[in-house]
N, C-alpha and C positions, 0 to 999 in steps of 0.2 A: 486631629493630627496636625492641621495647619496651625491651630493655636499653640500646640506643643512645640512645633518647629519655630514659631515666632518667639516663644518664651526662651527656647534654647539659644536662639540667635541673639536675643537681647541680653541674656546672661553672659554669653561669650563676649559680647561687645563691652559689657561692664568689666568683666575680668581682664580683658585685654587692656582697657584704659587704665585700670587700677595697677596692673603689673607694670605697664610701661611707665608709670609715674614714680615707681619705686626704684631706688638705687640697686644696681645689679650686684651679684656676689663678686668677690675678688678671688681670682684663681679658682679653678675647679678642684674637686676633692683630692685627686691623685697628686696634684701639684702641691697642695697643702701638706699631705702626708709625706711627700718626698722632702720638702724643706725640713720638716721636723725630724725625719730619720737622718738626713744628712747632717743635721746639727748634733745628733747624738741623744735626742730625747727618747728615753726608754718607752714612753707611752705615745710614740709617734702616731700610732693607729687611732688615737683620739683627736688628732689635730683638726679633723673636719667636723667635729661635734658641734662647734658653735654655729655653723651654718645649718646643721640639722635642727638645733634649738630655734634658730631664727625662722625656720620654715613653719613653725607653729604660730598661728595668728596671735595667740595670747602672749607669746614671748617676743614677737617681732618688734613692737614699739620700744621695748626696753633694750633689746640686744642689737638691733640694726645700726644704731648710731655709734656703736663701738667699733665698727668695721671700716670707717672712712672719715676723711676730713676734706670737704670740698674746696677749702681755701679759695673762696670766691674772690678775695682781694688779691690773690696771686702773690702773697707775701713770702719772703724767704723764711724758712722755718728755723727757729732757734730754741735753745733750752727753755727760755722763759715762756715761749708759746706752748711748748710741750707741757710744762708744769701747770700752766693756766687751765689746761683741759682736764687735769686729774679729778677735780671735784665734780666734773660732769659725767664721770663714769656711770654707766647704767641709767642715765637720765634720758627719758624719751623726748623731752621738750627742747631739743637742740638740733635745729634744722641743718646746720652745717656739718654736724658729726664731730667726734672727738677721739679718733683712732689713737692718737699719740698718748693722750691721757689714759686711755683704756689699757694700754700695755703696762703702765705703772700701777694703775688701779688693780689689775689682775695680780700683779706681783705682790702688792700690799695685801690682797685678799689671801694669797697663798701663805704669806708669812704669818698673818693673823690666825689662820686656821691651824697652821703647823704649831704655833706657840700655844694654842688652846688644846692641843692634843687630838685634833680632828684629822680625818683623812683629807689631805690638802692638795691632792694631785689635780683635781678638776680645775681650779683656777689657773693652774699652770698649763693645762691643755688649752684653755681659752687664750692665755698669753701667747702660746705657740702659734695659734691661729692668727691673732692680731699682728704678731711680728711678721708673719708671711704676708698678710694684707699690706703691711707697711711698704713693701717694695713694689706693689702694683701701681703703675703710674696713674691710672685713671681713678684710683682711690685717694689721690693727693691733689686733684685738680677739680675745677668746676664741673658739675654734672650738667653739662650743656648738651646740645644736639649731637656733637661729635662723640661725647662720652657715651650717651645713650645708644647711639647707633653702632659703636665699635666695641662696647664693653665686653659683651659675651665672647666674641671671637678672640679678643686679646686675653681674656681669662683662660682660654683653652688652647693656646698656641702649642704648648708642649704636653698637653694632657695625655695624649696617646702614647708618648714615648718616655715620659719623665721617670716612670717607675723602673725603667731599665737603664737610666742614665744618671743615677745619683752621683757618679763620679764627675759629671759635667757641672754639678753644683759644688762639690767638695774641692775640686781642683782650684777654684778661684776664691775659696774662703780665706779670710784674713783673721789674724789673732787680734782680739779686742779684750781689753781689761776694763772691768767695771767694778769699782770699789764702793760706790755710793749712788744715790739717786741723781746727783748732779752729773756724774759720768754717764749714767743711763740716759738721762734727758739729752745730753749732747750727742750720744750715739744714735738715738732715735731720730734726732734732727738731721743728722748726716744722711741716713738712709732715706728719710722723707724728702730731702732736697734732691737726691739723685733721681728718685722716682718722679718728683714734680717736674724737674727739668726734662726728663725723657718724655713725660706726658705732654709738655708744651711742644717739644720737638716733633713728636708724631702728629700732633694736632696741626702744627704749621705745615707739615709736609703731607698732610691728609693721607696717612698710611697706618698700617698696623705694626706692631713690634716684630722684629726678626727673632728667630730662635736664639741667636747669640745674645741679643739684648735681654731676652727673658731669662736665660740662664745666668747672666751677669747679675740681674736683679735678685734672682732667687738665692744666689751665693751671698749677697749682702744680708738678706734676711736670715739665712742659715748661720752666718758669722755672728750676727747679733744674738740669735737665739742660743747658740753655743756659749756665748759670753754670759747671757742671762742665767743659764743653767748653773754655771760655775758661781755666779754672783749669789744665787740663792742656796748654795751649798750642795748642789747635786753634782755627781760625777758623770759627765756626758759619756755615752757609749762610744766605743772605738769606731772609727770610720768604716763604712761598708767597703769590703774589698771588691 
């Protein structure tokens, strides 16, 4: 019994160390679903699927780097930076992550599958997830002690209420027009920079985001996703009343 207890304790210690060394998820599931639904994505209920896939150990090395960009240098994000990440989509050997390029990579995958006559909605569900990740401040800044210690609580600040407050996302949505990848890259950079600046602010002030700050960020993701849906030729659903 003592040997079993020691083994369990040792396994728990290893798991704790392993999990604490990995980047946390961005926004919890209901928050992801709400961004997608507010944007008018008809398959909004699939928007949490990429995190489900990432929970499988065999998929994690490939998928996890699509969900964040640590931006260790603290650089302003521009369209060139976004485009430079596209070729790293789904590549596990990228320690800093490539969230911005993953959004474009998923859209390219959607278009390629659609053009080949395949069922193409799954890449779009991944895209919806990445676009929501884009507005999460701690997925746009260095994964330092502040990020590790505060990540989970900031992911879930509106998780308990967001499904009943889609209007709080939609009221602040803006019209965005995307005609080509250059437009898309610029819009991704805009959202990334608002998230990065807010991440730096809460780090300097040693605090978590307020609910108002969270809903403002979610509105930015929903606005971009709504524009992406139109860009790929889908008609977004009408706003939830």
